[in-house]
C-alpha positions in Angstrom: 17.6 46.1 25.8 14.2 47.3 24.6 15.1 48.9 21.3 11.5 50.2 20.9 12.1 52.7 23.7 14.8 54.3 21.5 12.7 54.6 18.4 10.7 57.8 18.0 7.2 57.4 16.5 6.1 60.3 14.3 2.3 60.2 13.7 0.9 61.2 10.3 4.4 61.4 8.5 5.0 61.5 5.6 1.2 61.7 5.2 -1.9 61.2 7.3 -2.4 57.7 8.6 1.3 56.7 8.5 3.1 56.2 11.8 6.7 56.8 10.9 9.4 54.8 12.9 12.3 57.3 13.3 15.5 55.3 14.0 17.7 58.4 14.3 17.0 58.4 18.0 18.3 54.8 18.2 21.3 55.5 15.9 22.6 58.3 18.2 22.9 55.9 21.1 26.3 54.4 20.6 25.8 51.4 22.9 22.3 50.6 21.5 23.5 50.9 17.9 26.4 48.6 18.5 24.0 46.1 20.1 21.6 46.3 17.1 24.4 45.6 14.7 25.7 42.7 16.8 22.2 41.2 17.2 21.5 41.4 13.5 24.9 40.1 12.5 24.5 37.1 14.8 21.6 35.9 12.7 23.8 35.7 9.6 27.3 35.0 10.8 27.3 31.3 9.7 25.6 31.9 6.3 28.7 32.7 4.2 27.4 36.0 3.0 29.4 37.5 0.1 27.5 40.8 -0.3 25.0 42.9 1.6 22.5 45.0 -0.5 20.9 48.0 1.2 18.5 50.4 -0.4 18.8 54.2 0.0 18.8 55.7 2.5 18.4 53.9 5.9 19.2 50.6 4.2 22.7 52.1 3.6 23.1 52.6 7.3 21.9 49.1 8.3 23.5 47.3 5.4 27.0 48.9 5.5 27.3 48.3 9.2 26.2 44.6 8.9 28.5 44.1 5.9 31.5 45.4 7.9 30.8 43.0 10.8 30.1 40.0 8.5 33.3 40.7 6.4 31.1 41.0 3.3 31.0 43.7 0.6 28.3 46.3 0.5 26.2 47.2 -2.5 24.3 50.5 -2.4 20.9 50.5 -4.1 20.0 54.1 -5.1 17.1 56.0 -6.4 17.2 57.0 -10.0 20.2 58.7 -11.7 22.5 58.6 -8.7 24.9 55.9 -9.7 27.7 56.7 -12.2 28.2 53.4 -14.1 25.8 51.3 -16.1 22.8 50.3 -14.0 19.8 48.0 -13.8 16.6 49.1 -12.2 13.7 47.8 -10.2 10.3 49.5 -9.7 8.3 49.1 -6.6 5.2 50.4 -4.7 5.5 52.0 -1.3 2.8 52.1 1.3 2.3 55.7 0.2 3.4 55.9 -3.5 5.8 54.4 -6.1 9.5 54.7 -6.9 12.4 53.3 -8.8 15.7 51.9 -7.5 18.9 51.2 -9.3 22.0 49.1 -8.8 25.2 48.9 -10.8 25.1 46.2 -13.5 28.5 44.9 -12.3 27.6 44.9 -8.6 27.0 41.1 -8.3 28.6 38.1 -9.9 26.6 35.0 -10.6 26.4 32.7 -7.6 27.3 35.2 -5.0 25.3 34.9 -1.7 23.5 38.1 -1.0 21.8 39.4 2.2 19.2 42.1 1.5 19.0 44.5 4.4 16.8 47.5 5.2 15.6 49.4 8.2 11.9 48.5 7.8 9.7 45.9 6.2 6.2 47.2 5.5 4.5 45.9 2.4 7.8 44.6 0.9 8.0 46.6 -2.3 11.5 48.0 -1.7 12.9 44.6 -0.7 11.2 42.9 -3.7 12.8 45.4 -6.1 16.2 44.6 -4.5 15.7 40.9 -4.8 14.6 41.2 -8.4 17.8 43.1 -9.3 20.0 40.7 -7.3 18.5 37.7 -9.0 18.6 39.3 -12.5 22.4 39.6 -12.1 22.7 35.9 -11.0 23.1 36.5 -7.3 21.5 34.1 -4.8 19.5 35.8 -2.0 20.6 34.1 1.2 18.2 36.1 3.4 16.4 39.3 4.2 17.1 41.2 7.4 15.4 44.3 8.8 15.5 46.3 12.0 11.7 46.8 12.1 8.8 44.8 10.6 5.3 46.2 10.5 3.8 42.9 11.2 0.1 43.5 10.3 1.0 44.7 6.8 2.2 41.1 6.1 5.1 42.1 3.8 6.9 39.0 5.0 4.4 36.8 3.1 5.8 38.1 -0.2 9.1 36.3 0.6 8.1 32.8 1.7 11.0 31.3 -0.3 13.6 33.3 1.6 14.6 33.4 5.3 13.3 36.7 6.7 14.4 38.0 10.1 13.4 41.2 12.0 14.8 42.5 15.2 11.7 44.5 16.2 8.0 44.0 15.3 5.3 46.7 15.4 1.7 46.6 14.3 1.1 49.2 11.6 
């Protein structure tokens, strides 16, 4: 199945020069969505993943689905002031700005194997913030998984010490 055919490209969103990859058109296709989750889960099924971390908002969709298939817990990473208990935070730069993410301080126990999942890897800032928080809590990042990688932005290069897997690659 060619997943790219199911992803809508929105030029100049959220600002001029950005080519937004809209996965909502893929998500609404039940058969394709099930295949995406199965294809991604197949990459990690033998890795003994304890937890999947997914950043707001599309990382919630990808991460929660993968966690369910892998039999792992899911940890939501939220933007500021959205989580009710004590949090830690990570700051990051986006391709088009900066932001802060937070995770509950008690989300991860030392030694737990964690898969960091998002819908897209561009420059890697969001994923790096997630990794920093996971490791600050004593978790071990077992891998990074994304639906889409913008290959010419070379975000993958930031993560040479982790296995990185992408289902789909696009030039920027």
